[in-house]
PDB file of N, CA, C and O in Angstrom:
ATOM      1  N   MET A   1       0.977  -0.983  -0.034  1.00  0.00           N
ATOM      2  CA  MET A   1      -0.093  -0.020   0.050  1.00  0.00           C
ATOM      3  C   MET A   1       0.951   1.257   0.046  1.00  0.00           C
ATOM      4  O   MET A   1       1.886   1.355   0.840  1.00  0.00           O
ATOM      5  N   GLN A   2       0.668   2.122  -0.877  1.00  0.00           N
ATOM      6  CA  GLN A   2       1.201   3.269  -1.072  1.00  0.00           C
ATOM      7  C   GLN A   2       0.507   4.554  -0.402  1.00  0.00           C
ATOM      8  O   GLN A   2      -0.688   4.835  -0.491  1.00  0.00           O
ATOM      9  N   SER A   3       1.511   5.289   0.297  1.00  0.00           N
ATOM     10  CA  SER A   3       1.119   6.292   1.052  1.00  0.00           C
ATOM     11  C   SER A   3       1.232   7.692   0.231  1.00  0.00           C
ATOM     12  O   SER A   3       2.340   7.912  -0.260  1.00  0.00           O
ATOM     13  N   GLU A   4       0.349   8.538   0.052  1.00  0.00           N
ATOM     14  CA  GLU A   4       0.508   9.569  -0.843  1.00  0.00           C
ATOM     15  C   GLU A   4       0.854  10.616   0.124  1.00  0.00           C
ATOM     16  O   GLU A   4       0.115  10.966   1.044  1.00  0.00           O
ATOM     17  N   ASN A   5       2.235  11.188  -0.176  1.00  0.00           N
ATOM     18  CA  ASN A   5       2.453  12.388   0.878  1.00  0.00           C
ATOM     19  C   ASN A   5       2.272  13.629  -0.216  1.00  0.00           C
ATOM     20  O   ASN A   5       3.074  13.803  -1.133  1.00  0.00           O
ATOM     21  N   PRO A   6       1.224  14.383  -0.014  1.00  0.00           N
ATOM     22  CA  PRO A   6       1.407  15.790  -1.013  1.00  0.00           C
ATOM     23  C   PRO A   6       2.443  16.990  -1.082  1.00  0.00           C
ATOM     24  O   PRO A   6       2.269  17.955  -1.827  1.00  0.00           O
ATOM     25  N   ILE A   7       3.457  16.858  -0.303  1.00  0.00           N
ATOM     26  CA  ILE A   7       4.448  17.382  -0.532  1.00  0.00           C
ATOM     27  C   ILE A   7       5.527  16.834  -1.719  1.00  0.00           C
ATOM     28  O   ILE A   7       6.145  17.459  -2.580  1.00  0.00           O
ATOM     29  N   ILE A   8       5.486  15.525  -1.415  1.00  0.00           N
ATOM     30  CA  ILE A   8       6.119  14.781  -2.439  1.00  0.00           C
ATOM     31  C   ILE A   8       5.532  14.844  -3.804  1.00  0.00           C
ATOM     32  O   ILE A   8       6.209  15.187  -4.773  1.00  0.00           O
ATOM     33  N   SER A   9       4.195  14.496  -3.893  1.00  0.00           N
ATOM     34  CA  SER A   9       3.355  14.423  -4.856  1.00  0.00           C
ATOM     35  C   SER A   9       3.544  15.931  -5.920  1.00  0.00           C
ATOM     36  O   SER A   9       3.709  16.007  -7.138  1.00  0.00           O
ATOM     37  N   ASP A  10       3.430  17.077  -4.806  1.00  0.00           N
ATOM     38  CA  ASP A  10       3.442  18.185  -5.635  1.00  0.00           C
ATOM     39  C   ASP A  10       4.820  18.347  -6.161  1.00  0.00           C
ATOM     40  O   ASP A  10       4.960  18.888  -7.258  1.00  0.00           O
ATOM     41  N   PHE A  11       6.072  17.847  -5.350  1.00  0.00           N
ATOM     42  CA  PHE A  11       7.549  18.293  -5.833  1.00  0.00           C
ATOM     43  C   PHE A  11       7.677  17.392  -7.009  1.00  0.00           C
ATOM     44  O   PHE A  11       8.522  17.822  -7.794  1.00  0.00           O
ATOM     45  N   VAL A  12       7.028  16.110  -7.448  1.00  0.00           N
ATOM     46  CA  VAL A  12       6.834  15.385  -8.407  1.00  0.00           C
ATOM     47  C   VAL A  12       6.476  16.056  -9.634  1.00  0.00           C
ATOM     48  O   VAL A  12       7.147  16.131 -10.663  1.00  0.00           O
ATOM     49  N   LYS A  13       4.948  16.696  -9.314  1.00  0.00           N
ATOM     50  CA  LYS A  13       4.315  17.457 -10.352  1.00  0.00           C
ATOM     51  C   LYS A  13       5.143  18.771 -10.866  1.00  0.00           C
ATOM     52  O   LYS A  13       5.071  19.223 -12.008  1.00  0.00           O
ATOM     53  N   LEU A  14       5.936  19.290  -9.816  1.00  0.00           N
ATOM     54  CA  LEU A  14       6.682  20.252 -10.403  1.00  0.00           C
ATOM     55  C   LEU A  14       7.954  20.000 -11.191  1.00  0.00           C
ATOM     56  O   LEU A  14       8.188  20.804 -12.093  1.00  0.00           O
ATOM     57  N   ALA A  15       8.766  19.063 -11.003  1.00  0.00           N
ATOM     58  CA  ALA A  15       9.735  18.432 -11.371  1.00  0.00           C
ATOM     59  C   ALA A  15       9.316  17.895 -13.018  1.00  0.00           C
ATOM     60  O   ALA A  15      10.077  18.146 -13.952  1.00  0.00           O
ATOM     61  N   ASN A  16       8.228  17.261 -13.184  1.00  0.00           N
ATOM     62  CA  ASN A  16       7.629  17.222 -14.549  1.00  0.00           C
ATOM     63  C   ASN A  16       7.307  18.109 -15.273  1.00  0.00           C
ATOM     64  O   ASN A  16       7.659  17.894 -16.433  1.00  0.00           O
ATOM     65  N   SER A  17       6.607  19.352 -15.074  1.00  0.00           N
ATOM     66  CA  SER A  17       6.476  20.746 -15.538  1.00  0.00           C
ATOM     67  C   SER A  17       7.594  21.151 -15.826  1.00  0.00           C
ATOM     68  O   SER A  17       7.820  21.569 -16.961  1.00  0.00           O
ATOM     69  N   ALA A  18       8.522  21.119 -14.892  1.00  0.00           N
ATOM     70  CA  ALA A  18      10.054  21.830 -15.130  1.00  0.00           C
ATOM     71  C   ALA A  18      10.456  21.096 -16.374  1.00  0.00           C
ATOM     72  O   ALA A  18      10.602  21.705 -17.433  1.00  0.00           O
ATOM     73  N   ALA A  19      10.623  19.914 -16.282  1.00  0.00           N
ATOM     74  CA  ALA A  19      11.108  18.963 -17.451  1.00  0.00           C
ATOM     75  C   ALA A  19      10.591  19.384 -18.803  1.00  0.00           C
ATOM     76  O   ALA A  19      11.319  19.840 -19.685  1.00  0.00           O
ATOM     77  N   GLY A  20       9.302  19.204 -18.913  1.00  0.00           N
ATOM     78  CA  GLY A  20       8.435  19.674 -20.057  1.00  0.00           C
ATOM     79  C   GLY A  20       8.688  21.105 -20.808  1.00  0.00           C
ATOM     80  O   GLY A  20       8.746  21.312 -22.021  1.00  0.00           O
ATOM     81  N   THR A  21       8.807  21.935 -19.841  1.00  0.00           N
ATOM     82  CA  THR A  21       9.127  23.393 -19.965  1.00  0.00           C
ATOM     83  C   THR A  21      10.459  23.400 -20.571  1.00  0.00           C
ATOM     84  O   THR A  21      10.553  23.925 -21.681  1.00  0.00           O
ATOM     85  N   PHE A  22      11.507  22.903 -20.024  1.00  0.00           N
ATOM     86  CA  PHE A  22      13.035  22.935 -20.495  1.00  0.00           C
ATOM     87  C   PHE A  22      12.967  22.319 -21.891  1.00  0.00           C
ATOM     88  O   PHE A  22      13.398  22.933 -22.867  1.00  0.00           O
ATOM     89  N   ALA A  23      12.414  21.081 -21.984  1.00  0.00           N
ATOM     90  CA  ALA A  23      12.176  20.346 -23.166  1.00  0.00           C
ATOM     91  C   ALA A  23      11.851  21.614 -24.262  1.00  0.00           C
ATOM     92  O   ALA A  23      12.729  22.085 -24.986  1.00  0.00           O
ATOM     93  N   GLY A  24      10.619  22.023 -24.258  1.00  0.00           N
ATOM     94  CA  GLY A  24      10.122  23.077 -24.951  1.00  0.00           C
ATOM     95  C   GLY A  24      10.910  24.359 -25.076  1.00  0.00           C
ATOM     96  O   GLY A  24      10.817  25.057 -26.085  1.00  0.00           O
ATOM     97  N   MET A  25      11.541  24.614 -24.247  1.00  0.00           N
ATOM     98  CA  MET A  25      12.744  25.832 -24.746  1.00  0.00           C
ATOM     99  C   MET A  25      13.862  25.409 -25.339  1.00  0.00           C
ATOM    100  O   MET A  25      14.471  26.158 -26.103  1.00  0.00           O
ATOM    101  N   THR A  26      14.336  24.012 -25.040  1.00  0.00           N
ATOM    102  CA  THR A  26      15.333  23.671 -25.930  1.00  0.00           C
ATOM    103  C   THR A  26      15.093  23.341 -27.478  1.00  0.00           C
ATOM    104  O   THR A  26      15.954  23.457 -28.350  1.00  0.00           O
ATOM    105  N   ARG A  27      13.692  22.883 -27.683  1.00  0.00           N
ATOM    106  CA  ARG A  27      13.303  22.723 -28.971  1.00  0.00           C
ATOM    107  C   ARG A  27      13.191  23.994 -29.891  1.00  0.00           C
ATOM    108  O   ARG A  27      13.526  24.120 -31.068  1.00  0.00           O
ATOM    109  N   GLU A  28      12.471  25.149 -28.787  1.00  0.00           N
ATOM    110  CA  GLU A  28      12.368  26.542 -29.666  1.00  0.00           C
ATOM    111  C   GLU A  28      13.796  27.029 -29.703  1.00  0.00           C
ATOM    112  O   GLU A  28      14.089  27.689 -30.700  1.00  0.00           O
ATOM    113  N   ALA A  29      14.691  26.837 -28.849  1.00  0.00           N
ATOM    114  CA  ALA A  29      15.930  27.238 -28.926  1.00  0.00           C
ATOM    115  C   ALA A  29      16.691  27.006 -30.178  1.00  0.00           C
ATOM    116  O   ALA A  29      17.290  27.848 -30.846  1.00  0.00           O
ATOM    117  N   ARG A  30      16.570  25.673 -30.400  1.00  0.00           N
ATOM    118  CA  ARG A  30      17.182  24.805 -31.511  1.00  0.00           C
ATOM    119  C   ARG A  30      16.440  25.267 -33.047  1.00  0.00           C
ATOM    120  O   ARG A  30      16.971  25.242 -34.157  1.00  0.00           O
ATOM    121  N   GLU A  31      15.379  25.584 -32.773  1.00  0.00           N
ATOM    122  CA  GLU A  31      14.449  26.141 -34.050  1.00  0.00           C
ATOM    123  C   GLU A  31      14.866  27.437 -34.474  1.00  0.00           C
ATOM    124  O   GLU A  31      14.978  27.850 -35.628  1.00  0.00           O
ATOM    125  N   GLY A  32      15.130  28.159 -33.158  1.00  0.00           N
ATOM    126  CA  GLY A  32      15.404  29.756 -33.444  1.00  0.00           C
ATOM    127  C   GLY A  32      16.968  29.750 -34.123  1.00  0.00           C
ATOM    128  O   GLY A  32      17.298  30.393 -35.120  1.00  0.00           O
ATOM    129  N   ALA A  33      17.689  29.008 -33.458  1.00  0.00           N
ATOM    130  CA  ALA A  33      19.336  29.191 -34.118  1.00  0.00           C
ATOM    131  C   ALA A  33      19.222  28.432 -35.285  1.00  0.00           C
ATOM    132  O   ALA A  33      20.164  28.729 -36.020  1.00  0.00           O
ATOM    133  N   ARG A  34      18.404  27.475 -35.859  1.00  0.00           N
ATOM    134  CA  ARG A  34      18.306  27.055 -37.135  1.00  0.00           C
ATOM    135  C   ARG A  34      17.701  27.996 -37.959  1.00  0.00           C
ATOM    136  O   ARG A  34      18.271  28.001 -39.050  1.00  0.00           O
ATOM    137  N   GLU A  35      16.688  28.881 -37.894  1.00  0.00           N
ATOM    138  CA  GLU A  35      16.037  29.844 -38.373  1.00  0.00           C
ATOM    139  C   GLU A  35      17.064  31.063 -38.680  1.00  0.00           C
ATOM    140  O   GLU A  35      17.150  31.629 -39.770  1.00  0.00           O
ATOM    141  N   ARG A  36      17.762  31.339 -37.623  1.00  0.00           N
ATOM    142  CA  ARG A  36      18.948  32.246 -37.891  1.00  0.00           C
ATOM    143  C   ARG A  36      20.012  31.835 -38.926  1.00  0.00           C
ATOM    144  O   ARG A  36      20.288  32.576 -39.869  1.00  0.00           O
ATOM    145  N   MET A  37      20.590  30.669 -38.738  1.00  0.00           N
ATOM    146  CA  MET A  37      21.455  30.074 -39.394  1.00  0.00           C
ATOM    147  C   MET A  37      20.903  30.373 -41.019  1.00  0.00           C
ATOM    148  O   MET A  37      21.651  30.876 -41.858  1.00  0.00           O
ATOM    149  N   LYS A  38      19.592  30.010 -41.290  1.00  0.00           N
ATOM    150  CA  LYS A  38      19.203  29.974 -42.565  1.00  0.00           C
ATOM    151  C   LYS A  38      19.336  31.475 -43.061  1.00  0.00           C
ATOM    152  O   LYS A  38      19.929  31.808 -44.087  1.00  0.00           O
ATOM    153  N   GLU A  39      18.698  32.326 -42.183  1.00  0.00           N
ATOM    154  CA  GLU A  39      19.077  33.670 -42.749  1.00  0.00           C
ATOM    155  C   GLU A  39      20.313  34.370 -42.743  1.00  0.00           C
ATOM    156  O   GLU A  39      20.493  35.488 -43.225  1.00  0.00           O
ATOM    157  N   ALA A  40      20.979  33.804 -42.292  1.00  0.00           N
ATOM    158  CA  ALA A  40      22.794  34.283 -42.190  1.00  0.00           C
ATOM    159  C   ALA A  40      23.292  33.734 -43.455  1.00  0.00           C
ATOM    160  O   ALA A  40      23.935  34.413 -44.256  1.00  0.00           O
ATOM    161  N   LEU A  41      22.987  32.482 -43.633  1.00  0.00           N
ATOM    162  CA  LEU A  41      23.564  31.753 -44.761  1.00  0.00           C
ATOM    163  C   LEU A  41      22.712  31.953 -46.324  1.00  0.00           C
ATOM    164  O   LEU A  41      23.121  31.572 -47.421  1.00  0.00           O
ATOM    165  N   GLY A  42      21.549  32.595 -46.050  1.00  0.00           N
ATOM    166  CA  GLY A  42      20.657  32.683 -47.136  1.00  0.00           C
ATOM    167  C   GLY A  42      21.118  33.539 -47.964  1.00  0.00           C
ATOM    168  O   GLY A  42      20.792  33.401 -49.143  1.00  0.00           O
ATOM    169  N   GLY A  43      21.909  34.539 -47.621  1.00  0.00           N
ATOM    170  CA  GLY A  43      22.259  35.622 -48.508  1.00  0.00           C
ATOM    171  C   GLY A  43      23.703  35.248 -49.171  1.00  0.00           C
ATOM    172  O   GLY A  43      24.258  35.933 -50.030  1.00  0.00           O
ATOM    173  N   LEU A  44      24.154  34.169 -48.676  1.00  0.00           N
ATOM    174  CA  LEU A  44      25.593  33.735 -49.604  1.00  0.00           C
ATOM    175  C   LEU A  44      25.193  32.926 -50.727  1.00  0.00           C
ATOM    176  O   LEU A  44      24.154  32.268 -50.685  1.00  0.00           O
ATOM    177  N   ASP A  45      25.913  32.937 -51.676  1.00  0.00           N
ATOM    178  CA  ASP A  45      25.597  32.037 -52.664  1.00  0.00           C
ATOM    179  C   ASP A  45      26.599  30.880 -52.742  1.00  0.00           C
ATOM    180  O   ASP A  45      27.766  30.890 -53.132  1.00  0.00           O
ATOM    181  N   PHE A  46      25.686  29.671 -52.174  1.00  0.00           N
ATOM    182  CA  PHE A  46      26.578  28.586 -52.316  1.00  0.00           C
ATOM    183  C   PHE A  46      26.341  27.529 -53.518  1.00  0.00           C
ATOM    184  O   PHE A  46      25.146  27.372 -53.770  1.00  0.00           O
ATOM    185  N   VAL A  47      26.989  26.979 -54.094  1.00  0.00           N
ATOM    186  CA  VAL A  47      26.707  26.070 -55.229  1.00  0.00           C
ATOM    187  C   VAL A  47      26.976  24.544 -54.989  1.00  0.00           C
ATOM    188  O   VAL A  47      27.947  24.157 -54.341  1.00  0.00           O
ATOM    189  N   SER A  48      26.142  23.784 -55.499  1.00  0.00           N
ATOM    190  CA  SER A  48      26.246  22.538 -54.992  1.00  0.00           C
ATOM    191  C   SER A  48      27.474  21.718 -55.915  1.00  0.00           C
ATOM    192  O   SER A  48      27.992  22.218 -56.913  1.00  0.00           O
ATOM    193  N   ARG A  49      27.693  20.856 -55.565  1.00  0.00           N
ATOM    194  CA  ARG A  49      29.132  20.157 -55.887  1.00  0.00           C
ATOM    195  C   ARG A  49      28.923  19.669 -57.332  1.00  0.00           C
ATOM    196  O   ARG A  49      29.925  19.266 -57.922  1.00  0.00           O
ATOM    197  N   GLU A  50      27.771  19.659 -57.955  1.00  0.00           N
ATOM    198  CA  GLU A  50      27.306  18.858 -59.553  1.00  0.00           C
ATOM    199  C   GLU A  50      27.726  20.137 -60.063  1.00  0.00           C
ATOM    200  O   GLU A  50      28.707  20.111 -60.807  1.00  0.00           O
ATOM    201  N   GLU A  51      27.096  21.446 -59.780  1.00  0.00           N
ATOM    202  CA  GLU A  51      27.281  22.495 -60.295  1.00  0.00           C
ATOM    203  C   GLU A  51      28.799  23.204 -60.503  1.00  0.00           C
ATOM    204  O   GLU A  51      29.117  23.999 -61.388  1.00  0.00           O
ATOM    205  N   PHE A  52      29.531  22.738 -59.548  1.00  0.00           N
ATOM    206  CA  PHE A  52      30.751  22.974 -59.192  1.00  0.00           C
ATOM    207  C   PHE A  52      31.513  22.272 -60.331  1.00  0.00           C
ATOM    208  O   PHE A  52      32.110  22.929 -61.183  1.00  0.00           O
ATOM    209  N   ASP A  53      31.487  20.983 -60.332  1.00  0.00           N
ATOM    210  CA  ASP A  53      32.203  19.868 -61.139  1.00  0.00           C
ATOM    211  C   ASP A  53      31.547  20.374 -62.450  1.00  0.00           C
ATOM    212  O   ASP A  53      32.388  20.546 -63.333  1.00  0.00           O
ATOM    213  N   ALA A  54      30.342  20.643 -62.798  1.00  0.00           N
ATOM    214  CA  ALA A  54      29.902  21.196 -64.405  1.00  0.00           C
ATOM    215  C   ALA A  54      30.624  22.424 -64.720  1.00  0.00           C
ATOM    216  O   ALA A  54      30.914  22.515 -65.913  1.00  0.00           O
ATOM    217  N   VAL A  55      30.899  23.148 -64.168  1.00  0.00           N
ATOM    218  CA  VAL A  55      31.491  24.349 -64.332  1.00  0.00           C
ATOM    219  C   VAL A  55      33.130  24.327 -64.521  1.00  0.00           C
ATOM    220  O   VAL A  55      33.707  25.125 -65.259  1.00  0.00           O
ATOM    221  N   LYS A  56      33.786  23.328 -63.772  1.00  0.00           N
ATOM    222  CA  LYS A  56      35.075  23.043 -63.742  1.00  0.00           C
ATOM    223  C   LYS A  56      35.415  22.154 -65.009  1.00  0.00           C
ATOM    224  O   LYS A  56      36.575  22.188 -65.421  1.00  0.00           O
ATOM    225  N   ASP A  57      34.406  21.296 -65.705  1.00  0.00           N
ATOM    226  CA  ASP A  57      34.329  20.643 -66.738  1.00  0.00           C
ATOM    227  C   ASP A  57      34.387  21.670 -68.010  1.00  0.00           C
ATOM    228  O   ASP A  57      35.060  21.561 -69.035  1.00  0.00           O
ATOM    229  N   MET A  58      33.639  22.513 -67.695  1.00  0.00           N
ATOM    230  CA  MET A  58      33.554  23.534 -68.981  1.00  0.00           C
ATOM    231  C   MET A  58      34.793  24.412 -69.101  1.00  0.00           C
ATOM    232  O   MET A  58      35.402  24.551 -70.162  1.00  0.00           O
ATOM    233  N   ALA A  59      35.148  25.025 -67.896  1.00  0.00           N
ATOM    234  CA  ALA A  59      36.473  25.421 -68.006  1.00  0.00           C
ATOM    235  C   ALA A  59      37.846  24.975 -68.690  1.00  0.00           C
ATOM    236  O   ALA A  59      38.690  25.654 -69.275  1.00  0.00           O
ATOM    237  N   ALA A  60      37.778  23.378 -68.378  1.00  0.00           N
ATOM    238  CA  ALA A  60      39.070  22.579 -68.893  1.00  0.00           C
ATOM    239  C   ALA A  60      38.618  22.684 -70.202  1.00  0.00           C
ATOM    240  O   ALA A  60      39.471  23.133 -70.968  1.00  0.00           O
ATOM    241  N   LYS A  61      37.262  22.338 -70.831  1.00  0.00           N
ATOM    242  CA  LYS A  61      37.259  22.162 -72.380  1.00  0.00           C
ATOM    243  C   LYS A  61      37.599  23.496 -73.181  1.00  0.00           C
ATOM    244  O   LYS A  61      38.110  23.496 -74.301  1.00  0.00           O
ATOM    245  N   ALA A  62      37.212  24.746 -72.385  1.00  0.00           N
ATOM    246  CA  ALA A  62      37.600  26.043 -72.835  1.00  0.00           C
ATOM    247  C   ALA A  62      38.995  26.219 -72.935  1.00  0.00           C
ATOM    248  O   ALA A  62      39.552  26.737 -73.903  1.00  0.00           O
ATOM    249  N   ARG A  63      39.600  25.748 -71.845  1.00  0.00           N
ATOM    250  CA  ARG A  63      41.175  25.844 -71.906  1.00  0.00           C
ATOM    251  C   ARG A  63      41.616  25.291 -72.927  1.00  0.00           C
ATOM    252  O   ARG A  63      42.514  25.855 -73.552  1.00  0.00           O
ATOM    253  N   GLU A  64      41.072  23.972 -73.388  1.00  0.00           N
ATOM    254  CA  GLU A  64      41.688  22.926 -74.486  1.00  0.00           C
ATOM    255  C   GLU A  64      41.545  23.517 -75.606  1.00  0.00           C
ATOM    256  O   GLU A  64      42.449  23.499 -76.441  1.00  0.00           O
ATOM    257  N   GLU A  65      40.165  24.258 -75.850  1.00  0.00           N
ATOM    258  CA  GLU A  65      40.044  24.869 -77.091  1.00  0.00           C
ATOM    259  C   GLU A  65      40.720  26.151 -77.553  1.00  0.00           C
ATOM    260  O   GLU A  65      40.932  26.540 -78.702  1.00  0.00           O
ATOM    261  N   ASN A  66      41.016  26.735 -76.342  1.00  0.00           N
ATOM    262  CA  ASN A  66      42.008  27.972 -76.441  1.00  0.00           C
ATOM    263  C   ASN A  66      43.343  27.525 -76.982  1.00  0.00           C
ATOM    264  O   ASN A  66      43.846  27.936 -78.027  1.00  0.00           O
ATOM    265  N   GLU A  67      43.802  26.739 -76.251  1.00  0.00           N
ATOM    266  CA  GLU A  67      45.040  25.915 -76.623  1.00  0.00           C
ATOM    267  C   GLU A  67      45.338  25.613 -78.279  1.00  0.00           C
ATOM    268  O   GLU A  67      46.348  25.931 -78.909  1.00  0.00           O
ATOM    269  N   LYS A  68      44.204  24.940 -78.744  1.00  0.00           N
ATOM    270  CA  LYS A  68      43.959  24.568 -80.082  1.00  0.00           C
ATOM    271  C   LYS A  68      43.929  25.576 -81.131  1.00  0.00           C
ATOM    272  O   LYS A  68      44.410  25.508 -82.262  1.00  0.00           O
ATOM    273  N   LEU A  69      43.182  26.676 -80.482  1.00  0.00           N
ATOM    274  CA  LEU A  69      42.943  27.842 -81.412  1.00  0.00           C
ATOM    275  C   LEU A  69      44.395  28.668 -81.393  1.00  0.00           C
ATOM    276  O   LEU A  69      44.665  29.406 -82.341  1.00  0.00           O
ATOM    277  N   SER A  70      45.130  28.544 -80.500  1.00  0.00           N
ATOM    278  CA  SER A  70      46.208  29.407 -80.415  1.00  0.00           C
ATOM    279  C   SER A  70      47.256  28.747 -81.224  1.00  0.00           C
ATOM    280  O   SER A  70      47.989  29.419 -81.950  1.00  0.00           O
ATOM    281  N   GLU A  71      47.368  27.359 -81.125  1.00  0.00           N
ATOM    282  CA  GLU A  71      48.161  26.592 -82.296  1.00  0.00           C
ATOM    283  C   GLU A  71      47.864  26.857 -83.500  1.00  0.00           C
ATOM    284  O   GLU A  71      48.762  27.129 -84.297  1.00  0.00           O
ATOM    285  N   ARG A  72      46.603  26.833 -83.863  1.00  0.00           N
ATOM    286  CA  ARG A  72      46.165  27.292 -85.250  1.00  0.00           C
ATOM    287  C   ARG A  72      46.538  28.756 -85.558  1.00  0.00           C
ATOM    288  O   ARG A  72      46.948  29.057 -86.679  1.00  0.00           O
ATOM    289  N   ILE A  73      46.425  29.516 -84.744  1.00  0.00           N
ATOM    290  CA  ILE A  73      46.862  30.952 -85.199  1.00  0.00           C
ATOM    291  C   ILE A  73      48.194  31.026 -85.400  1.00  0.00           C
ATOM    292  O   ILE A  73      48.619  31.828 -86.232  1.00  0.00           O
ATOM    293  N   ALA A  74      48.938  30.328 -84.784  1.00  0.00           N
ATOM    294  CA  ALA A  74      50.484  30.485 -84.855  1.00  0.00           C
ATOM    295  C   ALA A  74      50.900  29.859 -86.166  1.00  0.00           C
ATOM    296  O   ALA A  74      51.733  30.357 -86.923  1.00  0.00           O
ATOM    297  N   ALA A  75      50.090  28.442 -86.422  1.00  0.00           N
ATOM    298  CA  ALA A  75      50.544  27.993 -87.665  1.00  0.00           C
ATOM    299  C   ALA A  75      50.025  29.065 -88.866  1.00  0.00           C
ATOM    300  O   ALA A  75      50.617  29.282 -89.924  1.00  0.00           O
ATOM    301  N   LEU A  76      48.787  29.661 -88.425  1.00  0.00           N
ATOM    302  CA  LEU A  76      48.510  30.610 -89.991  1.00  0.00           C
ATOM    303  C   LEU A  76      49.357  31.844 -89.919  1.00  0.00           C
ATOM    304  O   LEU A  76      49.500  32.517 -90.939  1.00  0.00           O
ATOM    305  N   GLU A  77      49.990  32.231 -88.673  1.00  0.00           N
ATOM    306  CA  GLU A  77      50.749  33.275 -88.960  1.00  0.00           C
ATOM    307  C   GLU A  77      52.129  33.080 -89.402  1.00  0.00           C
ATOM    308  O   GLU A  77      52.858  34.006 -89.758  1.00  0.00           O
ATOM    309  N   ALA A  78      52.500  31.718 -89.366  1.00  0.00           N
ATOM    310  CA  ALA A  78      53.826  31.111 -89.748  1.00  0.00           C
ATOM    311  C   ALA A  78      53.512  31.107 -91.417  1.00  0.00           C
ATOM    312  O   ALA A  78      54.291  31.710 -92.154  1.00  0.00           O
ATOM    313  N   ARG A  79      52.529  30.517 -91.884  1.00  0.00           N
ATOM    314  CA  ARG A  79      52.315  30.596 -93.323  1.00  0.00           C
ATOM    315  C   ARG A  79      52.454  31.713 -93.849  1.00  0.00           C
ATOM    316  O   ARG A  79      53.083  31.772 -94.906  1.00  0.00           O
ATOM    317  N   LEU A  80      51.916  32.893 -93.272  1.00  0.00           N
ATOM    318  CA  LEU A  80      51.755  34.218 -93.686  1.00  0.00           C
ATOM    319  C   LEU A  80      53.196  34.843 -93.534  1.00  0.00           C
ATOM    320  O   LEU A  80      53.375  35.963 -94.012  1.00  0.00           O
ATOM    321  N   LYS A  81      54.303  34.152 -92.859  1.00  0.00           N
ATOM    322  CA  LYS A  81      55.490  35.220 -92.927  1.00  0.00           C
ATOM    323  C   LYS A  81      56.453  34.388 -94.137  1.00  0.00           C
ATOM    324  O   LYS A  81      57.517  34.874 -94.520  1.00  0.00           O
TER     325      LYS A  81
END
């Protein structure tokens, strides 16, 4: 048989309420921090890895074409001399 002590019962209720409040505050702080980070990083222009790789490949192809055209121009200039 359990005896109900009102002081202990009130303390348990207070502890449960405090735990629930603390959990809610933690969740709210986490969401607020996440929102602030989104706002701070939202103004920055980040690219995905796929976009970066695509532009890198395009630059490499452009460099190769530039080298070929430079060689062709040099050959044409040699013919003119």
